[in-house]
C-alpha positions in Angstrom: 41.0 82.4 89.4 40.9 83.3 93.1 41.2 86.8 94.4 38.9 89.8 94.6 38.1 91.7 91.5 39.9 94.9 92.5 42.9 95.1 94.7 43.7 98.7 95.5 46.3 100.1 97.8 45.8 103.4 96.2 42.2 102.9 95.2 40.9 106.2 96.6 43.2 108.1 94.2 42.6 105.8 91.2 38.8 105.9 91.4 38.5 109.6 91.6 37.8 111.5 88.4 40.8 110.8 86.1 41.6 114.5 85.7 42.4 114.7 89.4 45.0 112.0 89.5 48.5 113.5 90.0 51.8 111.7 90.1 55.5 112.3 90.4 58.4 111.2 88.2 58.7 107.5 87.6 61.8 105.3 87.8 62.1 101.7 88.6 63.9 100.5 91.7 67.5 100.4 90.3 71.1 100.9 91.3 74.4 101.6 89.5 77.8 100.1 90.3 81.1 101.2 88.8 83.9 98.7 89.5 87.5 98.5 88.3 88.3 94.8 87.8 91.6 93.0 87.9 91.4 91.8 84.3 93.3 94.5 82.4 91.9 96.9 85.0 88.9 97.7 82.9 86.2 99.8 84.5 82.8 98.2 84.3 79.5 99.9 85.0 76.6 97.8 86.2 73.0 99.0 86.3 70.4 96.7 87.9 66.6 97.3 87.8 63.8 95.6 89.5 60.5 95.6 87.6 57.0 94.7 88.7 55.4 91.2 88.3 55.2 91.3 84.5 56.3 87.8 83.6 53.7 85.0 83.4 53.6 82.8 80.3 51.2 79.9 80.5 48.2 78.1 79.0 45.6 78.7 81.7 44.4 81.5 83.9 46.4 82.3 87.0 46.6 84.7 89.9 48.4 88.0 89.1 50.1 87.6 92.5 51.9 84.5 91.2 53.5 86.3 88.3 57.3 86.8 88.4 59.1 90.1 88.7 61.3 91.2 85.8 64.9 91.9 86.7 67.0 93.6 84.0 70.7 94.6 84.1 73.2 96.2 81.8 77.0 95.9 82.1 79.3 98.3 80.2 81.4 97.7 78.3 78.9 95.4 76.7 80.0 92.0 75.4 77.3 90.0 73.6 77.2 86.5 75.0 78.8 87.3 78.3 77.3 85.0 81.0 75.8 86.4 84.2 74.1 85.1 87.3 71.1 86.5 89.1 71.6 86.0 92.9 69.0 86.2 95.6 69.9 87.2 99.2 69.0 84.5 101.7 69.9 85.5 105.2 73.5 86.7 105.0 74.3 84.7 101.9 73.7 85.0 98.2 72.3 82.2 96.2 72.3 81.9 92.4 68.7 81.5 91.1 69.1 82.2 87.3 71.6 82.5 84.6 71.6 84.2 81.2 73.9 85.9 78.7 74.1 89.5 77.5 71.9 90.0 74.5 72.6 92.1 71.4 71.1 95.2 73.1 73.5 94.9 76.0 71.0 93.7 78.5 70.6 90.7 80.8 66.9 89.9 81.4 65.7 87.6 84.2 62.4 86.5 85.7 62.4 85.9 89.5 60.1 85.7 92.5 58.8 89.0 93.6 58.5 88.1 97.3 59.0 85.3 99.8 56.6 84.8 102.7 55.1 88.2 101.8 58.4 90.1 102.1 60.4 91.7 99.4 63.6 90.1 98.0 67.0 91.6 97.4 68.8 90.6 94.2 72.2 91.3 92.6 73.8 90.4 89.3 77.3 88.9 88.9 78.9 89.3 85.5 81.3 86.5 85.0 84.8 86.9 83.4 84.6 87.1 79.6 86.8 88.2 76.8 89.2 90.3 78.9 86.7 91.5 81.4 86.9 90.4 85.0 84.1 89.4 87.3 81.9 92.2 88.4 79.1 92.2 91.0 76.4 94.8 91.2 74.9 96.5 94.2 71.7 94.9 95.4 68.2 96.0 94.4 64.9 95.2 96.2 61.5 94.2 94.7 59.8 96.2 97.5 58.7 99.2 95.3 56.3 97.3 93.0 54.9 94.7 95.4 51.6 96.7 95.8 50.0 97.5 92.5 47.7 100.6 92.4 44.9 98.7 90.7 44.2 95.2 89.6 41.3 93.5 87.9 41.4 89.7 87.7 37.9 89.4 86.2 36.5 87.2 88.9 32.8 86.4 88.8 30.5 86.7 85.8 30.2 90.5 85.2 32.5 93.4 84.4 33.5 95.6 87.3 32.0 99.1 87.7 35.2 100.7 86.4 34.6 99.4 82.9 32.3 100.8 80.2 31.6 99.8 76.6 33.1 102.1 74.1 32.3 103.1 70.4 28.9 101.4 70.4 27.8 103.0 67.1 28.9 102.0 63.5 31.5 104.6 62.6 32.7 105.1 59.0 35.0 107.9 60.1 36.8 105.4 62.4 37.0 102.9 59.5 34.4 100.7 61.2 31.3 101.2 59.1 30.8 97.4 59.4 31.4 97.0 63.1 30.6 98.5 66.5 31.1 97.6 70.1 28.5 95.8 72.0 28.1 94.2 75.5 27.1 91.0 73.6 30.7 90.6 72.5 32.1 90.7 76.1 31.9 87.8 78.5 33.4 87.4 82.0 33.9 83.7 83.0 36.6 81.4 84.3 38.7 84.2 85.8 39.1 86.1 82.5 37.3 88.6 80.2 36.6 87.3 76.7 36.4 90.0 74.0 35.0 88.8 70.7 34.3 89.8 67.1 31.0 88.2 66.1 28.0 88.7 63.8 25.6 91.4 64.9 22.6 89.4 66.1 20.3 92.4 65.3 21.1 92.5 61.6 20.7 90.1 58.7 21.8 92.4 55.9 25.3 92.8 54.6 27.9 95.5 54.8 30.2 96.6 52.0 33.7 96.5 53.5 36.2 99.0 51.9 39.9 99.3 51.8 41.5 102.5 50.4 38.0 103.4 49.2 37.5 100.2 47.2 35.1 97.4 48.0 36.6 94.2 49.3 33.2 92.4 49.4 30.0 92.1 51.3 30.1 90.8 54.9 27.9 90.4 57.9 27.8 93.3 60.3 29.9 92.7 63.3 29.9 93.5 67.0 33.2 94.0 68.9 34.4 93.6 72.5 35.7 97.1 73.4 35.9 98.2 77.0 37.7 101.1 78.8 38.1 102.5 82.3 37.7 106.1 81.4 36.6 108.3 84.3 37.4 105.7 86.9 41.0 104.4 86.7 44.1 106.1 85.4 47.8 106.6 86.1 50.4 109.2 85.3 53.8 107.5 84.9 54.5 103.9 86.1 53.7 100.5 84.6 50.7 99.1 82.9 50.4 95.4 82.1 47.9 92.8 80.9 48.0 89.1 80.6 46.5 88.2 77.2 45.9 85.2 75.0 45.1 86.6 71.6 42.6 85.7 68.9 43.8 83.4 66.1 42.7 84.7 62.7 43.3 87.8 60.7 40.4 90.1 59.9 40.4 91.8 63.3 43.0 93.1 65.7 43.2 92.8 69.5 44.6 95.6 71.6 45.7 96.7 75.1 46.1 100.5 74.9 45.7 103.7 76.8 44.3 107.1 76.1 44.6 110.5 78.0 42.1 111.1 80.7 42.8 114.8 80.5 44.3 117.3 78.1 45.0 121.1 77.8 42.9 122.7 75.0 44.9 124.2 72.1 48.2 122.6 73.2 50.4 120.5 71.0 53.0 119.2 73.4 52.2 115.6 74.5 53.0 116.7 78.0 49.8 118.7 77.8 47.8 116.9 75.3 48.6 113.3 76.3 49.0 110.5 73.7 47.5 107.2 72.7 49.8 104.4 74.0 49.2 101.2 72.1 50.9 98.8 74.5 50.2 95.9 72.1 48.1 95.1 69.0 47.8 91.7 67.4 46.6 91.2 63.8 46.4 87.4 63.7 48.6 84.2 63.6 49.2 84.2 59.9 50.2 87.8 59.5 53.3 88.0 57.3 55.1 90.4 59.7 54.4 88.4 62.8 51.2 90.2 63.8 52.5 92.2 66.8 52.8 96.0 66.9 53.3 98.8 69.4 52.6 102.5 68.5 52.4 105.9 70.0 50.0 108.5 68.5 50.8 112.1 69.5 51.2 115.7 68.2 54.3 117.6 67.2 55.0 121.3 67.8 53.0 122.2 64.8 49.9 120.3 66.0 50.4 117.6 63.3 49.6 114.0 64.1 52.7 111.8 64.7 52.6 108.0 64.6 55.6 106.3 66.1 56.3 102.6 66.2 56.3 99.5 64.0 55.9 95.8 63.8 57.8 94.1 66.6 60.9 92.6 65.1 61.4 88.8 65.4 58.4 88.3 67.6 58.9 84.5 67.9 62.1 85.3 69.9 59.7 86.3 72.8 57.9 83.0 72.8 58.9 80.3 75.3 59.5 77.5 72.8 58.3 76.2 69.4 55.0 75.0 70.9 54.2 78.4 72.3 52.1 81.0 70.4 50.2 84.2 71.0 46.8 82.5 70.5 47.9 79.3 72.3 49.1 80.7 75.6 48.9 83.8 77.8 51.7 86.3 77.8 52.1 89.6 79.8 52.4 92.7 77.6 53.5 95.8 79.5 54.7 99.4 79.2 57.0 101.3 81.5 56.2 105.0 81.2 58.4 107.7 82.6 58.6 111.5 81.9 61.3 110.7 79.4 60.4 107.6 77.6 58.3 104.5 77.1 59.7 101.0 77.3 57.6 98.1 76.0 58.1 94.5 77.1 56.7 91.0 76.6 57.0 88.8 79.7 59.7 91.2 81.0 61.8 91.2 77.8 62.1 94.5 76.1 60.7 94.8 72.6 61.1 98.6 71.9 61.6 102.0 73.5 61.0 105.5 72.4 61.3 109.1 73.6 58.8 110.4 71.1 55.3 111.5 72.1 55.8 111.0 75.9 52.5 111.8 77.6 52.4 114.0 80.6 48.7 113.5 81.3 46.9 110.7 83.2 46.0 107.8 81.0 43.3 105.2 81.3 43.4 101.6 80.1 41.4 100.0 77.2 41.0 96.4 76.1 39.5 95.6 72.7 39.1 93.3 69.7 38.1 95.4 66.7 37.2 94.5 63.1 38.1 97.5 61.0 36.7 97.7 57.4 40.1 97.4 55.8 40.9 94.0 57.3 37.5 92.2 57.4 38.2 90.5 54.0 41.3 88.8 55.5 39.3 86.6 57.7 38.2 84.3 54.9 34.5 84.5 55.4 31.9 85.1 58.1 31.7 81.4 59.0 35.0 81.8 60.8 33.4 84.1 63.4 33.5 84.5 66.3 37.1 85.3 67.1 38.0 85.9 70.7 40.8 87.5 72.7 41.1 86.5 76.4 42.5 88.8 79.1 43.3 87.0 82.4 44.2 90.2 84.4 45.2 93.8 84.1 47.4 95.8 86.5 48.6 99.3 86.9 51.5 100.5 89.1 51.4 104.2 89.8 55.0 105.6 90.1 
């Protein structure tokens, strides 16, 4: 992959101590249009939103700059199946570049070029006549706002950048990893990607008793994990975080792209002050009966109790390109849009889930990992199936 390791239009802010990073409220470039159409004189409201470059499915590594922008629209009243066109402004004219239909959530989701000859592009959406509703055209929205990410790592070269450090490098029963720990041996940078593995610990020949719910599930080789984070170096408060990932294959470990608070207020319980753990995506293997993909938020309630919000992503195959696609076969971009009011999770620009629970008000730093927890080790089917590897092509943050 070409390109420098770190592109930073706001690098000075991002590389200062995370506790000093300050941001304002986030909202994507968007516009609303309310139009009274001729068909039965029904009022229609159109909201159009330009997202960053968070769409890039494919087999091999690629430049983050070549990813497509997400464009999402809603038209109310919603009519599932209604056709719509995405139009790009070219000079004084509008040209149709994509078509889709309104989904069950009431949204139209497109992927489109973010720029042309280095300049932003204006888009609009045209809702076509459908079941009593007349044609409606939105105001235009520009891709300008998200053209310059705050921080990018495309993992060029053969070593990790200085922003990254190895996390949890000790065996930790209290973290349900008595049989595994992080190690630089499980992290490799090559071919324009970082490769995070679960592999046998080369320093140990003895066996570990893996346990689930306090009961032994067998004796297995000790493992080392790929587990890196940018704590103390890179963080954002509100905006977008995205990573292009090709997952590992087998169960027995889980890959993750997640964020943790870089700062918090002691004794507080409100996530605005304590922050939250944002699990943008976790993957538990190709053969998982529930599809393998999850997104979670870990936060506190007003009583200081732990709150876990999220679930398995429903119908995950609907986010694949076709039947030949797969999470361990091809790269996909997993992202979160984080505002002061909610989180919105997406795969290649298509929304999977949103929540207003546990919204962090603190700077958060990114983490990439492939971890083997004690409770899942037995699901691998034996130590001979190691190593397992998750590949990350690039990671990007857009500060609001």
